[in-house]
N, C-alpha and C positions, 0 to 999 in steps of 0.2 A: 504494500500500500504506500501512498505518498507519505503518510506519517511515519511508517517504518523506514522509508528511504531517508527522510529528513533526520530521524533520530540517529541513523547510522553514519551520517555525514558530519564530521567534526567541522564546525565553523570557526576559523581563526578570529580571534578578537580584534586583530589589526587590519582585517579586510576592509577595503574602502569601497563605498558605493559611488561610482563615477557617473556624472551626467555628461551628455554629449557636448563637445566644444563647438560643433557646427552641425546643423540639420540641413540636409540637401533636399529641398522641397520643390515641387513643380509638377509631379505626376498626379493623376487623379487619386485623391486621398481615400477613395472607396475601393481602390485596386492596389494590390500588394506590389511592392518592389521585391522581386524574387532573387535578384542577383545584383551585386555591386562589386566593381573591381577598380583597382588603380591603373592608370595609364602611365607608361614610361617610368620616370623617376618618382612618380607619386604626386605630381602637381595637378593632375586632373583625375576625375572619377567618372566611370561609365556605369549607368544603371539600366536594368531591364525591368519592365513593368507589365503586369496583367492588363494595363490600359491600352496595350498595343503599340507602345512606343519605347524607345530607348533615349537616354539623355546623357549629355556630357556636362559635367560641373567643374568649376574651379575649386580645388581643394583648399585654397587659402581664404577666398571670399565667400564661397558657397553659391556664387552666381551660376545660373544655367547658361552654358555657352552655346549648346545646340540641342535640338530635338530631332530625333530620327524617326520618320514616319513612313508608312507604306504597308505595314503588316495588317492582315485582316483578322488577326486573332492575338491572344496574349503573347508577349515576348517572354520566352522562358530562359533565355541565355544571352549573354553578351561577353565578348572578349576583344582585346585590343591586339593589333598587329605588333610584331616585335619592334618596329621602328616608331610606334606610337602615332602613326599617321591615319590609320583606318580602324574601323570596328566591324566585327561580324556579329550578327544576331541570329538566334534560332527561335522559331515560333511554332505555336500550335496550328498555324495556317499551312503547315507542311513545307515551308520554305525557310531559307536563310537569306540574309541580305548583307551586302558589304557597303559601308558608308565611309565617306571622306570626313574626317573629324574637323577639318578646317572650314569646310563649306557646308556640311550637313547633307550633301548630295548623295543619293543612292547610286553606287557605281555598278551594282549588279544584283540580280535576284537569282538565287541558286535553287533550282527546281529539280524534282525527280522523286522525292520521298513520297511514300504513300501513307504516311502518318506524321505525327508531331515530330518536329526537330528538337530533340531534348538537349543537344549540346553542339557547339560549333567552335572551332579553334583554328588559328593560323599555324602553318608549318613553321619550324624554327627560322627559315629564311624568308618567310612572308609570302612566298610565291603560290602556295596552295592553301585551301581551306578544307578541313575535315569536319564532317557532320555525322551525328548519330541520330537514328530515328526509331520510332515505335513500330516501324514497318519491318524490323529485323535486320536492317542494313546500315552500314556506314558507307559514306560516299566521299570521294575526293574530287574537289573542284579546282579549276584554274582560277586563281584569285584575280586575274586581269580580265580574262574573257568570260568567266562564269560557266565555262563548259565543264560538264561532269566527265572526268577522265578515268575514274576507277569506281567500281562498286564492290565492296567487300561482303561476300556472302558466306553463309555457313551456320549462322545462329538460327534457332527455330522460334525464338520469341523476341520481344522488344529489347532494344539496347538502352542501357542506362547511361553509358559513357563511351567515349572514344578519344584516344589521344595519340600524339606522335611520340616516338622514341626521341631521346635527346638529339640524335643525329638526323632525324627526319626520315629515316629509311624504313621504319616499321610503323605499324598502326596496332594499338592495343585496344580491345573492346571488352566491355562487361555487359552481361545479359541476364534477363529474367530466366533464361534456360539453364541456369546453374553453372555456366561456364564463362571463362574469359578466353579470348583468342588473340594470337599474334599473327598479323598479316605482313607480307612483303609489299611495299608500296609499288614497286615496278611490276611484279608479276600478278598481283592481286591474290596470290595464293595464301591460304591459312597454313603457316609454317608450324605453329604450335597451338594446341588446345589445352588449357589449364583446367583439368577435371578433378573432382573430389568433393566439392561443396555439395551439400544436400538441399540447398534452397537457392533462391536467386542471388546473383552477385551484384551488389550495388555499385561497386567501383573497382577499377583496376588501374594501377599506375606504376610507373618506373621509379627505380632509384636514380639518383642524379647521373650515375655513369651508364645507365641503361642495361646493366648486367642482371639485375634482379627485378622481379615484378611482385607487387603486393595486391591481394584481393580482399575485399570485405563482403561478408555474406549474411543473409538472414538466418543462416544455420547456426548463428552464435559464434562463428569463428572468423579469423583473418588468417591468410596463408601467404608465405613467402615462397617464391618459385625462382628457379634458374630460368632466365629468359631464353637461353639457347636450346634447352632440351625439355623444358616444362617439368623438371624434377622438383617435387615439393620438398623444400628445405626445412620449413618449420611451420607449425600450426599453433595459433594463439587462440585459446579458448576463453570465452567470456560468459558472464551470467546474463539472464534476460532473454529477450526474444530475437535479438539480432545485433550484428555489428554494422552500424550505418556507414562508417567510413574508416579508412586506414591509410596511413602515409608513413614514409620514412623520415627520419630526422635529416637535417641538411648534410650531415657527414655519413649518413647511411647506416650508422651503428645501432639505431633504435627504430622501433615500430610503435606508432601511436594509433590507438583505436578510440572511437566514440561509440557508446553502447546504449542499448535500450534501458539499462538499469540506472541511467543518469550519471555514470562514471566514464572517465577517459582513463586509459591505461597505457603505460610505456613498457615495452618489452625489449629484451636483447634480440636483435634481428637475426642472429645466427643460432642461438640456443633456444629461443622462445621463452626464456625465463622472465617472469614478471618482475620489473624493477621499481615501478612507481604507480600509484593510483591517485587520480585527481578527482576529488569528491566535492559535492555541494549542490549539484542540480537536483531538484525535487522530482523531475520527470526526465524522460529520455534525453540523452546528449546526442544530437544528430550531426555534429560537426566538431572536428578537432584539428588543430594545425600548430606546427612549430613556428616560432619567430625566425626571421632570416638567419640569425646567429645561433639558433638552437637553444637559447637560454630560457625561453618562456614558452608556455603552451596556452593556446586560446581555444575555448570551447563555446558552443552554442547549444542551449537546451530548449526543450519544449515547455519549460517553466517560464518562458519569456525573459530569459537572462542570458548574457554571455559572461564568461569568467576568464580571468587571467591568472595563470599559475607560474610559480618558479619551477622550471623543468627539472631541476636537480633535487629539490626538497619536497615538491608536491604541494607547497603552501599556496593557498589562494591569496593573491595580492590585490585583486580588484574584482568588483562585480559591476557590469555596465547596465545602466538603468534604461529600460525601453518604454517607460510610462504606460505599462499595461499592454503593449503590442508585441505580437510574436515576431521573432527575428528568423529570417530564412537562411542567412549566411553571414559570416564574419571573416575578415582577413586582415593581415598586417600590411602596412605600407612597406615599400621596398627597403626603407631604412629602419624599419621596426619601431618607429616613433608614434605611429597612429594605428588605431583599429577602426576598420570600416565595416558597418553592418547594413544589411538590407532588411527592411521592416514591412510588416503587414499594413502599417498606416499610410503607405504610399510615399515614404521617405527613405533616404539613406542617412546614416548618422556617422559622424567622425568623433572618436574618443581619444584622449591622450593615453598612450600605452606605457608611460613611464611611472605608473603607480608603484 
């Protein structure tokens, strides 16, 4: 129960409740902002909203610089190009769109999916766009012409995520069909299938060197795999109904999970040994991430809070106040000095991360 969870989570007496330093408003307040990300060095912020638009904000003043329109349904995802000049959006209208950040102009509509586009991202060199859809496919588009150049097949159910390897030569997908797959960009072939989960795989991602893959599943486990042969190196078991997300620490030595029991956990990436538990959320923790330097952990919970922890001690250093609104996502700025959240109230919020 919630009461049991609360009683088991020790609340440090020096924990600070932090209010936002800046609220980025402009979207329809009756429609959630489901994604917010920093652009480039962190001086701008991109947001995606269920109101059918994306927006660009100045991270210093909070001013809205551009509104990106054209989608016929909720915008579910937004990402910036590596050079910070363009944005790509993914929508429930079955398309992705590329926008010029300086002018706000739509440079191309990426079509072909038979379902919602749940994720869209640029390749490391910015020349391609990768999308994931509920139609079971990932697609690769030319970012200049908008032409679909590759269609990655093999999954039997919806995709939750798709991402490039650090060198841009591989594509990694996670699916409701209980597997993740590794595709070769040139051949379109599925080189590896990561099998072993007993329920859908929420996310799959690479370590920074691309040699390891981590998956998080509704079967209450996360797993680390060898990317070259799909060998399962370690299994990280958690309590509750599922592991919503999992990621590597910046140096690749740790695995961080966010779990249905309201806790985040840090494990040794090679041995699977539990090293630290981050407690305090009264409901499920659906997101967890390391700061760029690996010294802090940021979590988001279904209890309408985000929390900042010391990665080494597990101590909660701050709780970010959402004024009663659900937070969909949270991330650090590139320099680790700010926390950016996406909120149900139609805003994104910036908080100081130096608590």
